[in-house]
C-alpha beads as a LAMMPS data file, in Angstrom:
LAMMPS data file: protein, C-alpha beads

449 atoms
448 bonds

1 atom types
1 bond types

-500.0 500.0 xlo xhi
-500.0 500.0 ylo yhi
-500.0 500.0 zlo zhi

Masses

1 110.0

Atoms # bond

1 1 1 412.137 -324.698 238.870
2 1 1 409.354 -324.045 241.273
3 1 1 406.411 -326.476 240.642
4 1 1 403.175 -326.558 242.653
5 1 1 402.427 -330.067 241.449
6 1 1 405.500 -331.330 243.203
7 1 1 405.656 -329.046 246.150
8 1 1 406.260 -331.088 249.356
9 1 1 405.838 -329.491 252.865
10 1 1 405.913 -331.354 256.202
11 1 1 402.792 -330.952 258.462
12 1 1 404.681 -328.374 260.796
13 1 1 405.234 -326.058 257.904
14 1 1 401.745 -326.300 256.763
15 1 1 400.396 -325.593 260.322
16 1 1 402.730 -322.648 260.459
17 1 1 401.395 -321.342 257.118
18 1 1 397.927 -321.704 258.549
19 1 1 398.781 -319.684 261.660
20 1 1 400.416 -317.016 259.415
21 1 1 397.402 -316.817 257.168
22 1 1 394.931 -316.299 260.047
23 1 1 397.218 -313.638 261.706
24 1 1 397.591 -311.946 258.327
25 1 1 393.845 -311.961 258.014
26 1 1 393.479 -310.487 261.516
27 1 1 395.870 -307.694 260.797
28 1 1 394.874 -307.189 257.032
29 1 1 392.803 -304.040 257.870
30 1 1 395.999 -302.369 259.294
31 1 1 397.666 -302.912 255.873
32 1 1 394.676 -301.655 254.078
33 1 1 393.948 -298.611 256.280
34 1 1 397.437 -297.279 257.190
35 1 1 400.452 -299.141 255.754
36 1 1 399.410 -299.722 252.082
37 1 1 396.139 -297.827 251.446
38 1 1 396.760 -297.548 247.730
39 1 1 396.694 -301.362 247.489
40 1 1 393.742 -302.070 249.622
41 1 1 391.954 -304.238 246.954
42 1 1 395.113 -306.135 246.129
43 1 1 395.788 -306.888 249.826
44 1 1 392.000 -307.977 250.134
45 1 1 392.460 -310.833 247.390
46 1 1 396.230 -311.430 248.080
47 1 1 395.278 -313.703 251.002
48 1 1 392.928 -315.709 248.834
49 1 1 396.011 -316.827 246.835
50 1 1 397.860 -317.527 249.823
51 1 1 395.216 -319.751 251.139
52 1 1 394.979 -321.579 247.709
53 1 1 398.707 -322.087 247.954
54 1 1 398.169 -323.764 251.271
55 1 1 395.495 -325.971 249.919
56 1 1 397.532 -327.154 246.967
57 1 1 400.539 -327.845 249.243
58 1 1 398.115 -329.869 251.503
59 1 1 396.678 -331.801 248.641
60 1 1 400.268 -332.628 247.272
61 1 1 401.265 -333.915 250.771
62 1 1 397.815 -335.852 251.070
63 1 1 396.640 -333.702 254.059
64 1 1 393.306 -333.005 252.085
65 1 1 391.097 -335.272 250.154
66 1 1 391.856 -338.100 252.554
67 1 1 388.516 -339.668 253.235
68 1 1 385.032 -340.226 251.820
69 1 1 383.111 -337.841 254.026
70 1 1 385.483 -334.915 252.745
71 1 1 384.885 -335.897 249.131
72 1 1 381.177 -336.255 249.447
73 1 1 381.073 -332.676 251.194
74 1 1 382.796 -331.287 248.224
75 1 1 380.403 -332.906 245.835
76 1 1 377.538 -331.509 247.634
77 1 1 379.074 -328.058 247.694
78 1 1 379.576 -328.247 244.055
79 1 1 375.903 -329.186 243.457
80 1 1 374.846 -326.169 245.750
81 1 1 376.986 -323.849 243.748
82 1 1 375.578 -324.974 240.287
83 1 1 372.105 -324.461 241.828
84 1 1 373.285 -320.964 242.905
85 1 1 374.677 -320.368 239.472
86 1 1 371.035 -320.668 237.933
87 1 1 370.009 -317.565 240.081
88 1 1 372.657 -315.443 238.454
89 1 1 371.713 -316.771 234.948
90 1 1 368.134 -315.684 235.604
91 1 1 368.930 -312.321 236.926
92 1 1 371.865 -311.206 235.094
93 1 1 372.278 -310.524 231.294
94 1 1 375.934 -310.383 230.805
95 1 1 378.039 -313.581 230.556
96 1 1 380.922 -311.674 232.193
97 1 1 378.797 -310.468 235.114
98 1 1 377.343 -314.050 235.484
99 1 1 380.919 -315.643 235.552
100 1 1 382.522 -313.001 237.833
101 1 1 379.584 -312.930 240.160
102 1 1 379.470 -316.724 240.521
103 1 1 383.323 -316.903 241.286
104 1 1 382.955 -314.202 243.966
105 1 1 379.828 -315.816 245.321
106 1 1 381.365 -319.282 245.483
107 1 1 384.355 -317.692 247.265
108 1 1 382.192 -316.194 249.797
109 1 1 380.456 -319.451 250.663
110 1 1 383.222 -321.985 250.419
111 1 1 386.808 -320.636 250.572
112 1 1 387.300 -321.609 254.153
113 1 1 385.465 -324.991 254.081
114 1 1 388.630 -327.026 253.163
115 1 1 390.294 -325.400 256.054
116 1 1 387.996 -327.447 258.477
117 1 1 389.358 -330.838 257.030
118 1 1 392.843 -329.503 256.849
119 1 1 392.646 -328.471 260.607
120 1 1 390.896 -331.977 261.283
121 1 1 393.622 -334.008 259.542
122 1 1 396.711 -331.989 260.774
123 1 1 395.846 -330.407 264.262
124 1 1 396.025 -331.912 267.741
125 1 1 394.278 -330.615 270.786
126 1 1 397.437 -328.931 272.018
127 1 1 397.588 -326.794 268.785
128 1 1 394.453 -324.988 269.617
129 1 1 395.810 -324.269 273.099
130 1 1 399.126 -322.895 271.646
131 1 1 397.004 -320.781 269.112
132 1 1 395.078 -319.291 271.960
133 1 1 398.225 -318.285 273.736
134 1 1 399.588 -316.363 270.586
135 1 1 396.195 -314.868 269.779
136 1 1 395.832 -313.573 273.310
137 1 1 399.255 -311.548 272.897
138 1 1 397.276 -309.251 270.544
139 1 1 394.811 -308.226 273.369
140 1 1 396.997 -305.442 274.849
141 1 1 397.962 -303.705 271.595
142 1 1 394.381 -304.131 270.507
143 1 1 393.029 -302.638 273.762
144 1 1 395.264 -299.420 273.472
145 1 1 394.371 -299.121 269.737
146 1 1 390.607 -299.204 270.549
147 1 1 391.183 -296.774 273.376
148 1 1 392.976 -294.287 271.060
149 1 1 390.397 -294.676 268.398
150 1 1 387.694 -293.933 271.152
151 1 1 389.264 -290.580 272.172
152 1 1 390.125 -289.564 268.581
153 1 1 387.699 -287.859 266.112
154 1 1 385.786 -290.184 263.581
155 1 1 387.610 -288.180 260.855
156 1 1 391.120 -288.852 262.093
157 1 1 393.357 -291.246 260.221
158 1 1 393.327 -293.589 263.308
159 1 1 389.734 -294.097 262.721
160 1 1 389.030 -293.613 259.036
161 1 1 392.394 -294.674 257.583
162 1 1 394.281 -292.844 254.870
163 1 1 391.876 -293.608 252.211
164 1 1 388.664 -293.227 254.433
165 1 1 388.255 -296.972 253.862
166 1 1 386.459 -297.578 257.246
167 1 1 382.626 -298.047 257.383
168 1 1 381.100 -296.447 260.508
169 1 1 384.492 -294.666 261.727
170 1 1 382.423 -293.089 264.602
171 1 1 382.697 -296.509 266.346
172 1 1 386.223 -298.088 266.869
173 1 1 387.265 -300.507 264.008
174 1 1 390.340 -301.893 265.695
175 1 1 392.542 -303.760 263.330
176 1 1 389.619 -303.959 260.848
177 1 1 387.894 -301.739 258.321
178 1 1 384.292 -302.590 259.544
179 1 1 382.834 -302.534 263.007
180 1 1 381.124 -305.877 262.549
181 1 1 384.418 -307.606 261.952
182 1 1 385.806 -305.948 265.034
183 1 1 382.905 -307.107 267.341
184 1 1 383.135 -310.876 266.236
185 1 1 387.021 -310.870 266.523
186 1 1 386.699 -309.514 270.090
187 1 1 384.140 -312.295 271.002
188 1 1 386.581 -314.838 269.402
189 1 1 389.308 -313.422 271.461
190 1 1 386.894 -313.851 274.540
191 1 1 386.286 -317.457 273.637
192 1 1 390.109 -317.975 273.270
193 1 1 390.590 -316.406 276.759
194 1 1 387.970 -318.591 278.546
195 1 1 389.358 -321.791 276.868
196 1 1 392.868 -320.843 277.798
197 1 1 391.724 -320.199 281.246
198 1 1 389.926 -323.518 281.571
199 1 1 392.838 -325.468 280.032
200 1 1 395.515 -324.222 282.382
201 1 1 395.898 -326.098 285.590
202 1 1 398.706 -324.007 287.160
203 1 1 397.342 -320.838 289.071
204 1 1 400.628 -319.094 290.037
205 1 1 400.734 -315.440 290.997
206 1 1 402.132 -314.437 287.545
207 1 1 399.579 -316.440 285.697
208 1 1 396.714 -314.928 287.984
209 1 1 398.040 -311.416 287.222
210 1 1 397.998 -312.218 283.497
211 1 1 394.691 -313.614 283.477
212 1 1 393.121 -310.538 285.460
213 1 1 394.762 -308.082 283.096
214 1 1 393.505 -310.017 280.011
215 1 1 389.941 -310.114 281.370
216 1 1 389.982 -306.416 282.319
217 1 1 391.188 -305.548 278.682
218 1 1 388.578 -307.636 276.974
219 1 1 385.780 -306.318 279.093
220 1 1 386.822 -302.631 278.555
221 1 1 387.047 -303.384 274.817
222 1 1 383.584 -304.810 274.801
223 1 1 382.348 -301.478 276.247
224 1 1 384.491 -299.332 274.128
225 1 1 383.181 -300.863 270.924
226 1 1 379.606 -299.332 271.645
227 1 1 378.070 -302.475 270.255
228 1 1 375.145 -304.734 271.290
229 1 1 375.566 -308.106 270.246
230 1 1 378.940 -308.284 272.103
231 1 1 377.135 -308.120 275.417
232 1 1 374.910 -311.198 274.606
233 1 1 377.733 -313.174 273.480
234 1 1 380.065 -312.146 276.444
235 1 1 377.347 -313.085 278.922
236 1 1 376.654 -316.325 277.206
237 1 1 380.452 -317.383 277.091
238 1 1 380.994 -316.071 280.610
239 1 1 378.095 -318.293 281.999
240 1 1 379.387 -321.242 280.028
241 1 1 382.774 -320.889 281.421
242 1 1 381.484 -320.518 285.050
243 1 1 379.295 -323.766 284.757
244 1 1 382.302 -325.577 283.082
245 1 1 384.621 -324.938 286.065
246 1 1 382.431 -327.503 288.068
247 1 1 382.990 -330.298 285.380
248 1 1 386.624 -330.037 284.856
249 1 1 388.722 -333.019 285.644
250 1 1 390.557 -331.223 288.495
251 1 1 390.216 -331.399 292.408
252 1 1 387.522 -329.448 294.092
253 1 1 389.598 -326.726 295.522
254 1 1 391.100 -325.983 291.997
255 1 1 387.540 -325.884 290.610
256 1 1 386.250 -323.391 293.346
257 1 1 389.404 -321.324 292.758
258 1 1 388.768 -321.110 288.989
259 1 1 385.090 -320.276 289.558
260 1 1 385.834 -317.463 291.943
261 1 1 388.691 -316.083 289.866
262 1 1 386.597 -315.757 286.771
263 1 1 383.239 -314.854 288.546
264 1 1 384.748 -312.149 290.968
265 1 1 387.060 -310.601 288.353
266 1 1 384.521 -310.288 285.595
267 1 1 381.762 -308.703 287.707
268 1 1 384.244 -306.259 289.297
269 1 1 385.903 -305.158 285.960
270 1 1 382.442 -304.739 284.287
271 1 1 381.301 -302.499 287.032
272 1 1 384.602 -300.400 287.024
273 1 1 384.625 -300.114 283.235
274 1 1 380.965 -299.538 282.757
275 1 1 380.304 -297.250 285.674
276 1 1 383.762 -295.363 286.161
277 1 1 386.252 -295.631 283.304
278 1 1 383.969 -295.863 280.213
279 1 1 380.462 -294.941 281.413
280 1 1 379.683 -292.639 278.435
281 1 1 380.442 -295.668 275.960
282 1 1 378.347 -297.983 278.032
283 1 1 375.402 -295.547 277.985
284 1 1 375.794 -295.288 274.251
285 1 1 375.665 -299.048 273.981
286 1 1 372.619 -299.358 276.217
287 1 1 370.717 -296.852 274.326
288 1 1 371.405 -298.682 271.097
289 1 1 370.016 -302.007 272.376
290 1 1 366.779 -302.931 270.722
291 1 1 366.665 -299.791 268.761
292 1 1 366.542 -301.579 265.302
293 1 1 365.863 -305.163 266.193
294 1 1 362.228 -306.311 266.341
295 1 1 360.814 -303.038 264.947
296 1 1 362.810 -303.661 261.728
297 1 1 361.564 -307.183 261.111
298 1 1 359.640 -307.466 257.835
299 1 1 356.372 -308.917 259.329
300 1 1 356.411 -306.380 262.193
301 1 1 356.442 -303.624 259.617
302 1 1 353.667 -305.099 257.771
303 1 1 351.282 -306.139 260.679
304 1 1 352.284 -303.551 263.288
305 1 1 348.706 -302.465 263.776
306 1 1 347.324 -305.904 264.269
307 1 1 347.046 -307.922 267.526
308 1 1 348.408 -311.242 268.551
309 1 1 346.103 -312.412 271.329
310 1 1 345.889 -309.366 273.651
311 1 1 349.123 -307.889 272.620
312 1 1 349.904 -305.868 269.375
313 1 1 352.802 -307.087 267.292
314 1 1 355.199 -304.518 268.602
315 1 1 354.649 -305.520 272.157
316 1 1 354.538 -309.237 271.527
317 1 1 358.009 -308.961 269.664
318 1 1 359.506 -306.900 272.493
319 1 1 358.784 -309.711 274.940
320 1 1 359.446 -312.586 272.591
321 1 1 362.207 -311.469 270.264
322 1 1 363.701 -314.800 269.643
323 1 1 360.348 -316.473 268.613
324 1 1 359.703 -313.296 266.367
325 1 1 363.090 -313.817 264.592
326 1 1 361.982 -317.417 263.587
327 1 1 358.778 -316.072 262.534
328 1 1 360.248 -313.202 260.498
329 1 1 362.539 -315.858 258.662
330 1 1 359.501 -318.024 257.737
331 1 1 357.512 -314.816 256.755
332 1 1 360.524 -313.669 254.470
333 1 1 360.683 -317.186 253.021
334 1 1 356.938 -317.225 252.165
335 1 1 356.805 -313.659 250.937
336 1 1 360.119 -313.317 248.903
337 1 1 361.356 -316.718 247.987
338 1 1 361.783 -317.926 244.596
339 1 1 363.059 -321.307 243.289
340 1 1 366.689 -320.347 242.604
341 1 1 367.003 -317.021 244.421
342 1 1 369.302 -314.096 243.272
343 1 1 372.477 -316.162 242.927
344 1 1 374.936 -317.672 245.298
345 1 1 376.709 -315.025 247.352
346 1 1 374.828 -312.265 245.492
347 1 1 374.374 -310.483 248.672
348 1 1 377.913 -310.445 249.676
349 1 1 379.894 -307.253 249.783
350 1 1 382.223 -308.397 246.879
351 1 1 379.426 -309.411 244.631
352 1 1 377.206 -306.412 245.341
353 1 1 380.173 -304.049 244.750
354 1 1 381.012 -305.719 241.509
355 1 1 377.462 -305.466 240.261
356 1 1 377.297 -301.800 241.441
357 1 1 374.538 -302.379 244.097
358 1 1 374.418 -301.168 247.690
359 1 1 376.534 -303.095 250.061
360 1 1 374.588 -305.862 251.870
361 1 1 371.434 -305.057 250.101
362 1 1 370.145 -308.420 250.777
363 1 1 371.026 -308.256 254.521
364 1 1 374.266 -308.519 256.361
365 1 1 374.647 -312.002 257.972
366 1 1 370.823 -312.815 258.507
367 1 1 369.204 -316.071 257.513
368 1 1 367.229 -313.742 255.022
369 1 1 370.139 -313.435 252.923
370 1 1 370.639 -317.305 252.610
371 1 1 367.208 -317.575 251.447
372 1 1 367.303 -314.634 249.092
373 1 1 370.666 -315.855 247.422
374 1 1 369.747 -319.604 246.813
375 1 1 366.012 -319.736 247.199
376 1 1 364.394 -323.006 248.431
377 1 1 367.825 -324.511 249.050
378 1 1 368.535 -321.794 251.462
379 1 1 365.579 -322.985 253.603
380 1 1 366.871 -326.472 253.532
381 1 1 370.420 -325.164 254.799
382 1 1 368.711 -323.256 257.640
383 1 1 367.036 -326.599 258.648
384 1 1 370.429 -328.222 258.334
385 1 1 371.986 -325.808 260.776
386 1 1 369.795 -327.150 263.544
387 1 1 370.860 -330.674 262.731
388 1 1 374.459 -329.514 262.782
389 1 1 374.058 -327.894 266.184
390 1 1 372.215 -330.989 267.567
391 1 1 374.965 -333.287 266.182
392 1 1 377.882 -331.189 267.676
393 1 1 376.102 -331.194 271.088
394 1 1 375.581 -334.829 271.219
395 1 1 379.240 -335.409 270.385
396 1 1 380.209 -332.884 273.113
397 1 1 378.164 -334.768 275.654
398 1 1 379.913 -337.936 274.765
399 1 1 383.357 -336.305 274.843
400 1 1 382.591 -334.350 278.051
401 1 1 385.701 -332.134 277.843
402 1 1 384.314 -328.898 279.373
403 1 1 387.510 -326.992 278.608
404 1 1 386.087 -326.306 274.991
405 1 1 382.519 -325.535 276.162
406 1 1 382.976 -321.941 275.410
407 1 1 384.124 -322.809 271.822
408 1 1 381.149 -325.109 271.384
409 1 1 378.658 -322.374 272.532
410 1 1 380.311 -319.853 270.260
411 1 1 380.026 -322.077 267.223
412 1 1 376.340 -323.058 267.975
413 1 1 375.314 -319.545 268.620
414 1 1 377.036 -318.369 265.419
415 1 1 375.339 -321.226 263.445
416 1 1 371.907 -320.611 264.709
417 1 1 371.817 -316.785 264.804
418 1 1 373.636 -316.024 261.638
419 1 1 374.344 -318.039 258.527
420 1 1 377.223 -319.802 256.854
421 1 1 377.717 -316.931 254.253
422 1 1 379.257 -314.235 256.346
423 1 1 379.655 -310.945 254.570
424 1 1 383.168 -310.331 255.757
425 1 1 386.023 -312.783 255.365
426 1 1 387.412 -312.651 258.876
427 1 1 384.205 -313.564 260.419
428 1 1 383.797 -316.566 258.035
429 1 1 387.414 -317.622 258.690
430 1 1 386.843 -317.368 262.493
431 1 1 383.733 -319.572 262.177
432 1 1 385.246 -322.356 260.107
433 1 1 388.618 -322.342 262.125
434 1 1 386.484 -322.842 265.228
435 1 1 384.350 -325.637 263.555
436 1 1 387.767 -327.376 262.494
437 1 1 389.032 -327.260 266.078
438 1 1 385.895 -328.492 267.377
439 1 1 386.160 -331.543 265.128
440 1 1 389.727 -332.049 266.427
441 1 1 388.567 -332.332 269.900
442 1 1 385.761 -334.685 268.761
443 1 1 387.870 -336.739 266.539
444 1 1 387.585 -340.057 268.461
445 1 1 383.746 -339.712 268.795
446 1 1 383.456 -338.741 265.177
447 1 1 385.390 -341.852 264.054
448 1 1 383.318 -344.160 266.281
449 1 1 380.053 -342.655 264.786

Bonds

1 1 1 2
2 1 2 3
3 1 3 4
4 1 4 5
5 1 5 6
6 1 6 7
7 1 7 8
8 1 8 9
9 1 9 10
10 1 10 11
11 1 11 12
12 1 12 13
13 1 13 14
14 1 14 15
15 1 15 16
16 1 16 17
17 1 17 18
18 1 18 19
19 1 19 20
20 1 20 21
21 1 21 22
22 1 22 23
23 1 23 24
24 1 24 25
25 1 25 26
26 1 26 27
27 1 27 28
28 1 28 29
29 1 29 30
30 1 30 31
31 1 31 32
32 1 32 33
33 1 33 34
34 1 34 35
35 1 35 36
36 1 36 37
37 1 37 38
38 1 38 39
39 1 39 40
40 1 40 41
41 1 41 42
42 1 42 43
43 1 43 44
44 1 44 45
45 1 45 46
46 1 46 47
47 1 47 48
48 1 48 49
49 1 49 50
50 1 50 51
51 1 51 52
52 1 52 53
53 1 53 54
54 1 54 55
55 1 55 56
56 1 56 57
57 1 57 58
58 1 58 59
59 1 59 60
60 1 60 61
61 1 61 62
62 1 62 63
63 1 63 64
64 1 64 65
65 1 65 66
66 1 66 67
67 1 67 68
68 1 68 69
69 1 69 70
70 1 70 71
71 1 71 72
72 1 72 73
73 1 73 74
74 1 74 75
75 1 75 76
76 1 76 77
77 1 77 78
78 1 78 79
79 1 79 80
80 1 80 81
81 1 81 82
82 1 82 83
83 1 83 84
84 1 84 85
85 1 85 86
86 1 86 87
87 1 87 88
88 1 88 89
89 1 89 90
90 1 90 91
91 1 91 92
92 1 92 93
93 1 93 94
94 1 94 95
95 1 95 96
96 1 96 97
97 1 97 98
98 1 98 99
99 1 99 100
100 1 100 101
101 1 101 102
102 1 102 103
103 1 103 104
104 1 104 105
105 1 105 106
106 1 106 107
107 1 107 108
108 1 108 109
109 1 109 110
110 1 110 111
111 1 111 112
112 1 112 113
113 1 113 114
114 1 114 115
115 1 115 116
116 1 116 117
117 1 117 118
118 1 118 119
119 1 119 120
120 1 120 121
121 1 121 122
122 1 122 123
123 1 123 124
124 1 124 125
125 1 125 126
126 1 126 127
127 1 127 128
128 1 128 129
129 1 129 130
130 1 130 131
131 1 131 132
132 1 132 133
133 1 133 134
134 1 134 135
135 1 135 136
136 1 136 137
137 1 137 138
138 1 138 139
139 1 139 140
140 1 140 141
141 1 141 142
142 1 142 143
143 1 143 144
144 1 144 145
145 1 145 146
146 1 146 147
147 1 147 148
148 1 148 149
149 1 149 150
150 1 150 151
151 1 151 152
152 1 152 153
153 1 153 154
154 1 154 155
155 1 155 156
156 1 156 157
157 1 157 158
158 1 158 159
159 1 159 160
160 1 160 161
161 1 161 162
162 1 162 163
163 1 163 164
164 1 164 165
165 1 165 166
166 1 166 167
167 1 167 168
168 1 168 169
169 1 169 170
170 1 170 171
171 1 171 172
172 1 172 173
173 1 173 174
174 1 174 175
175 1 175 176
176 1 176 177
177 1 177 178
178 1 178 179
179 1 179 180
180 1 180 181
181 1 181 182
182 1 182 183
183 1 183 184
184 1 184 185
185 1 185 186
186 1 186 187
187 1 187 188
188 1 188 189
189 1 189 190
190 1 190 191
191 1 191 192
192 1 192 193
193 1 193 194
194 1 194 195
195 1 195 196
196 1 196 197
197 1 197 198
198 1 198 199
199 1 199 200
200 1 200 201
201 1 201 202
202 1 202 203
203 1 203 204
204 1 204 205
205 1 205 206
206 1 206 207
207 1 207 208
208 1 208 209
209 1 209 210
210 1 210 211
211 1 211 212
212 1 212 213
213 1 213 214
214 1 214 215
215 1 215 216
216 1 216 217
217 1 217 218
218 1 218 219
219 1 219 220
220 1 220 221
221 1 221 222
222 1 222 223
223 1 223 224
224 1 224 225
225 1 225 226
226 1 226 227
227 1 227 228
228 1 228 229
229 1 229 230
230 1 230 231
231 1 231 232
232 1 232 233
233 1 233 234
234 1 234 235
235 1 235 236
236 1 236 237
237 1 237 238
238 1 238 239
239 1 239 240
240 1 240 241
241 1 241 242
242 1 242 243
243 1 243 244
244 1 244 245
245 1 245 246
246 1 246 247
247 1 247 248
248 1 248 249
249 1 249 250
250 1 250 251
251 1 251 252
252 1 252 253
253 1 253 254
254 1 254 255
255 1 255 256
256 1 256 257
257 1 257 258
258 1 258 259
259 1 259 260
260 1 260 261
261 1 261 262
262 1 262 263
263 1 263 264
264 1 264 265
265 1 265 266
266 1 266 267
267 1 267 268
268 1 268 269
269 1 269 270
270 1 270 271
271 1 271 272
272 1 272 273
273 1 273 274
274 1 274 275
275 1 275 276
276 1 276 277
277 1 277 278
278 1 278 279
279 1 279 280
280 1 280 281
281 1 281 282
282 1 282 283
283 1 283 284
284 1 284 285
285 1 285 286
286 1 286 287
287 1 287 288
288 1 288 289
289 1 289 290
290 1 290 291
291 1 291 292
292 1 292 293
293 1 293 294
294 1 294 295
295 1 295 296
296 1 296 297
297 1 297 298
298 1 298 299
299 1 299 300
300 1 300 301
301 1 301 302
302 1 302 303
303 1 303 304
304 1 304 305
305 1 305 306
306 1 306 307
307 1 307 308
308 1 308 309
309 1 309 310
310 1 310 311
311 1 311 312
312 1 312 313
313 1 313 314
314 1 314 315
315 1 315 316
316 1 316 317
317 1 317 318
318 1 318 319
319 1 319 320
320 1 320 321
321 1 321 322
322 1 322 323
323 1 323 324
324 1 324 325
325 1 325 326
326 1 326 327
327 1 327 328
328 1 328 329
329 1 329 330
330 1 330 331
331 1 331 332
332 1 332 333
333 1 333 334
334 1 334 335
335 1 335 336
336 1 336 337
337 1 337 338
338 1 338 339
339 1 339 340
340 1 340 341
341 1 341 342
342 1 342 343
343 1 343 344
344 1 344 345
345 1 345 346
346 1 346 347
347 1 347 348
348 1 348 349
349 1 349 350
350 1 350 351
351 1 351 352
352 1 352 353
353 1 353 354
354 1 354 355
355 1 355 356
356 1 356 357
357 1 357 358
358 1 358 359
359 1 359 360
360 1 360 361
361 1 361 362
362 1 362 363
363 1 363 364
364 1 364 365
365 1 365 366
366 1 366 367
367 1 367 368
368 1 368 369
369 1 369 370
370 1 370 371
371 1 371 372
372 1 372 373
373 1 373 374
374 1 374 375
375 1 375 376
376 1 376 377
377 1 377 378
378 1 378 379
379 1 379 380
380 1 380 381
381 1 381 382
382 1 382 383
383 1 383 384
384 1 384 385
385 1 385 386
386 1 386 387
387 1 387 388
388 1 388 389
389 1 389 390
390 1 390 391
391 1 391 392
392 1 392 393
393 1 393 394
394 1 394 395
395 1 395 396
396 1 396 397
397 1 397 398
398 1 398 399
399 1 399 400
400 1 400 401
401 1 401 402
402 1 402 403
403 1 403 404
404 1 404 405
405 1 405 406
406 1 406 407
407 1 407 408
408 1 408 409
409 1 409 410
410 1 410 411
411 1 411 412
412 1 412 413
413 1 413 414
414 1 414 415
415 1 415 416
416 1 416 417
417 1 417 418
418 1 418 419
419 1 419 420
420 1 420 421
421 1 421 422
422 1 422 423
423 1 423 424
424 1 424 425
425 1 425 426
426 1 426 427
427 1 427 428
428 1 428 429
429 1 429 430
430 1 430 431
431 1 431 432
432 1 432 433
433 1 433 434
434 1 434 435
435 1 435 436
436 1 436 437
437 1 437 438
438 1 438 439
439 1 439 440
440 1 440 441
441 1 441 442
442 1 442 443
443 1 443 444
444 1 444 445
445 1 445 446
446 1 446 447
447 1 447 448
448 1 448 449
């Protein structure tokens, strides 16, 4: 008889289950939109049970709960969750609403956290490289799907799905049901591509052709998505990759070749895609940039007619948007914060839908939402993010493996710009998966620390 308590699986099988789970999560939207539209809610939560199965198998085989740091982390998570429960207790009247909102909120915050420790305990550096190879095979069907969605009407099945599940069908959603998921998966693919390129030492003609086709496809997709944040991330990762080529443990000729390949091909493909092939989509993206960034900040709305030195608030924030984002978080904290917040994960899509509220009513992925959900503790977690980024950067400088520099930059940027409580599962999964793999690369330095 099948018994979870006695389930024994070796490390290779658990690794394969993790890979299967990740690719199922990537392709989950395809099942929900087109293959099994009548079971879209069941499919959404089905993967949670699959992940819990992996965790139980890992615990039984002693791949989780192995060290004091991991156990202390879970204790801290438990205390944060209890703190977040008080917010629900203060704001909701029904015991059922409190219970189910709390369960869904805890799921949003922490369901992927054990994956970090599981990856750290099981994976090797070569496993991340293998994963990149497999993940990059999806680029080509992904490109053709995005292209097909671009030339099709928003109301078509390819864009909206059989049950019109897709939010913002006027922009390509790819494998997913929401454009934000699509954007961050593309950025993750680009990180995988750059790491794959930096890892590989053999520059054969076949490999070079493959790299060029991948680069063209990814750059084209970034334009077809008609987004804004994708350009900033692509440029940051591209620049990191260029700089990293000079610090690789390879000969000078190899370094120069890699630099020229990635530099020339990226510039050329971007010009061709933005000016010739997909100019209309590029102009759409260009017009969207800065249309609802600084002008939508809370303190800008309130103090828009006042001046900061010789500039009014609008002009100041237009020239100093990053500074204004920090000011906006502080202003939101002082203006709206209460001790316990609305409840842990209360602004997530699952909790807001369960409570009958508008999706993302507390914000999408912004730091605002963290503060609104768990109050003063949210402010502490925001400060912790800066400590975490500093810690990872110091470890990286000790490790000096520049093949993973794009991965580090991606994790640091996500940590600082957004928050730990992503509204959509795939973004959260990508984030924690990347953190786990960074820890794998830093394993020796972490142990020494």
